[in-house]
N, C-alpha and C positions, 0 to 999 in steps of 0.2 A: 402524393404518396402518403399513406397512413403509417403511423408508428406501429411496430409490432407490439403485441400484448405480452408482457413478461410474466412468466409463470414460475412456480417452484422457487428455487433458491434465488433466481434472478429477480423475482418480484420484490425482493427486499432491498435491492440496490437502488440508491438514490442518485449517485453520481459516479463517474468513472467511465471507462477504466483509466487507472493510472498505471502506466508501465513501470515496472520496478527495475532499477539499475543499482548495482553496487560498485563503487569506485573508490580509489585511494583518497584519503583525506586531502592530500596535496592538490587534488584536481577540483575541489569544490568551487573555489572562486572563479577559475577559468571556465568550468562547466556552466555555472549559472550565468556568467557574463555572455558566453557564446549563445546559450539558449535564449536569453533575453534579447541580445543585440541582433543575432542572425536569424532567429526563428520567431521573433515577435512575442516571446513568452513573457510571463509575469510571475514573480515570486509570490506564492500563496502561504507557505509556512517554512520555518527554519528553526529547528530546535535540536538540542543535544539530548541524547538518550544514553546517559552514562552506564546504566545497567547492561546495555547491549554493546557499548563501546562504539556507538555510531552517532553521526550527525545526520539528521533527516531533513531533506529539503523538498518541498513540493513546488512544482512548476506547471503552469498551464499555458496553452496557446491554442489557436484555432487548429493547429496541426495535431494536437494531442496533449496529454498530460503525463507528467512523470512524478514518481515518488522515488527520489534518489537517496541512497544511503552511502555515506562516506565513512570508511573505516580503514584502519591499518592493521586490524586483527581478524581478517577474513577467516582464517583457519579456526578461530575459536567460536565462530558463530554456529548455532545449531543448523543442521541440514535443512529443516523446514524454512529457516530464514533465508539461507542461500538459494533454496529452490523456489522462493516466491517470485513469480513472474508478473503478477498483476495485482492491483488493489482496487477495491470498490468501497465507497462511503455508503453507509446505511444508517437508518434511524435507530435500529435496535440490533446491535451486533450479536447479542445472545440469541435472539430469535432467528437471525440469519444462520448462525452456526447450527442451531437446532434444525432448521430446514435442510441444511446440507446433510446433517447426520440422518434425518428422516428419509432423505433421498438416497441413502446408502453410501454417501461420501465419507471418507475418513477425516475426522477433525484431528489435525496434527498440532495445533496450538489452541488450548482453551482460552477463555477470556483472560486478558492480561491488561493491566493498567500501564499506560505510557504517559509521557509528559504532555501529549496532545489529546489524549482521550483513552479509549479502550479498543483493543483489537483482538483478533483471533484468526486462525487460518485453517483451511481445509484443502484437501488434495484431490485433484481430478484423477490423476494417474501418478505413479511415483515419479518425482522430479518436476511436477507442475503443480505448484501451490498457489492458491488464491488467498490473499489477505482481505479481511473485511474490518472496517473501522467505524467507530462512532466518535466523531470529533467533539471535543468540549468547546463550548462557546468561548470566544475570545473575551477577556475581561478588560 
């Protein structure tokens, strides 16, 4: 079976998808342990993002990948963050956002710096937001 040729916005995606989940901070340790022990996952990133009041943990397995946010201030998060359903890694986040805009999609979060790189978000329909990120190399 041949791989489909990605076009438009999707042509910018390098890896993913990472399903987005938002959970209480108290669940972080148990969630990671269960994903690793029960689903054969591995931890790929773990960092605090104080500006958003979240801890962000990336997990990957043969079953899929997750970008989990742990917070106790869900109500204070912007709607675009709460409505993020999936994340893709790309080589050029700004070019990806530009491609989304050119395709008629609404950019709901312009380029922003995070502890792990840069990100932005666009919306397919109200309530379904896609995050795109360019990760910084680990030093």
